[in-house]
C-alpha positions in Angstrom: -7.0 -35.6 -30.1 -10.0 -34.1 -31.9 -11.0 -30.4 -31.4 -14.2 -31.6 -29.6 -12.1 -33.7 -27.2 -9.7 -30.8 -26.5 -12.6 -28.5 -25.7 -14.2 -31.0 -23.3 -10.8 -31.6 -21.6 -10.2 -27.8 -21.4 -13.7 -27.3 -19.9 -13.2 -30.0 -17.3 -9.8 -28.6 -16.4 -11.2 -25.1 -16.1 -14.0 -26.3 -13.9 -11.7 -28.2 -11.6 -9.3 -25.2 -11.2 -12.2 -22.8 -10.8 -13.8 -24.8 -8.0 -10.5 -25.5 -6.4 -9.5 -21.8 -6.5 -12.9 -20.7 -5.1 -12.5 -23.2 -2.2 -9.1 -21.9 -1.4 -10.3 -18.3 -1.5 -13.2 -19.0 0.9 -11.0 -21.0 3.3 -9.6 -19.1 6.2 -6.8 -21.6 6.6 -3.9 -20.5 4.3 -2.6 -24.0 4.3 -5.8 -25.4 2.8 -4.7 -25.3 -0.8 -4.9 -27.5 -3.8 -1.7 -29.3 -4.4 -0.8 -27.4 -7.6 -1.0 -24.0 -5.9 1.9 -23.2 -3.6 1.6 -19.5 -3.1 0.9 -18.2 0.5 -1.5 -15.6 -0.8 -4.3 -15.4 -3.4 -4.7 -12.6 -5.9 -8.0 -10.9 -5.8 -9.6 -8.4 -8.2 -11.8 -5.9 -6.4 -14.1 -3.4 -8.1 -15.6 -0.5 -6.3 -18.9 1.3 -6.7 -19.4 4.9 -5.7 -22.4 5.4 -3.5 -24.9 7.3 -5.7 -25.9 9.5 -2.7 -22.3 10.4 -1.8 -21.7 14.1 -2.1 -18.8 14.7 -4.4 -17.4 17.3 -2.0 -17.0 14.5 0.7 -15.3 12.2 -1.8 -12.9 14.9 -2.9 -12.1 15.8 0.7 -10.9 12.3 1.4 -9.0 11.6 -1.9 -5.6 12.5 -0.6 -6.0 10.3 2.5 -7.4 7.5 0.3 -4.4 7.8 -2.0 -1.9 7.8 0.9 -3.6 4.6 2.3 -3.5 2.9 -1.1 0.1 3.9 -1.5 1.1 2.3 1.8 -0.8 -0.9 0.8 1.0 -0.8 -2.5 4.4 -0.4 -0.9 3.7 -3.2 1.5 2.9 -5.6 -1.4 -0.8 -6.0 -0.6 -2.0 -3.8 -3.5 -0.4 -5.0 -6.7 -2.1 -3.0 -9.4 -4.6 -0.1 -9.5 -6.7 0.9 -12.4 -9.4 3.5 -13.2 -12.6 1.9 -14.6 -13.4 2.9 -18.1 -17.1 1.7 -18.0 -18.1 3.8 -15.0 -16.5 6.0 -12.3 -14.5 3.9 -9.9 -11.4 1.8 -9.6 -10.2 -1.8 -9.9 -7.7 -3.0 -7.3 -5.6 -6.1 -7.7 -4.5 -7.2 -4.3 -3.1 -10.2 -2.5 -4.5 -11.8 0.7 -4.6 -15.1 2.4 -8.4 -15.4 1.8 -11.4 -13.4 0.8 -12.1 -12.4 4.4 -8.7 -10.8 4.7 -9.1 -9.1 1.4 -12.4 -7.7 2.5 -10.8 -6.5 5.8 -8.1 -4.6 3.9 -10.6 -2.9 1.6 -12.8 -2.0 4.5 -10.0 0.0 6.0 -9.9 2.5 3.1 -11.2 5.9 4.1 -13.8 6.2 1.4 -15.2 2.8 2.4 -15.2 3.6 6.1 -17.2 6.8 5.4 -19.7 4.8 3.3 -18.9 6.7 0.1 -17.6 3.7 -1.8 -18.2 0.0 -1.5 -16.3 -3.0 -2.9 -19.2 -5.2 -4.0 -17.2 -7.3 -6.3 -14.2 -9.2 -5.0 -13.1 -12.0 -7.2 -10.5 -14.6 -6.2 -8.1 -15.4 -9.1 -5.8 -18.3 -9.6 -3.3 -19.5 -12.1 -4.9 -20.4 -15.5 -4.3 -24.1 -16.1 -1.1 -26.0 -16.4 -0.2 -25.3 -20.0 1.4 -28.7 -20.2 -2.1 -30.2 -20.0 -3.3 -28.1 -22.9 -0.3 -28.7 -25.1 0.5 -32.3 -24.5 2.0 -33.6 -27.7 1.6 -37.3 -27.0 -0.9 -38.9 -29.4 -3.9 -40.8 -28.1 -4.0 -44.5 -28.7 
């Protein structure tokens, strides 16, 4: 298979899985899944933005409560990973939920979000890359 053919196939596979993953994430029915994806939850990447008008004193006053809430979500398996952003103040949360609506509901329960000090404007559904077998098929084309 030529490099150009490989790139075209890879692009089509990525498009298929991207559209399929987006449809799953938007669906409220957890059984509405593409056949290759058998997990009961979807991983989401959520990035927060601190409200520019938020007084730092109010944010600092809620940090312990925010951390306790995040810890409970981490212990329960909803939050999987937490990171500080390096490009601007804020965090990135990797979480699992049945759909994007449920992910939003979980994030909206955080104390800083409830007080309007932080928003999660970016919530991205993530899915498995592509079946590597499709990429590394060793059979020659006829």
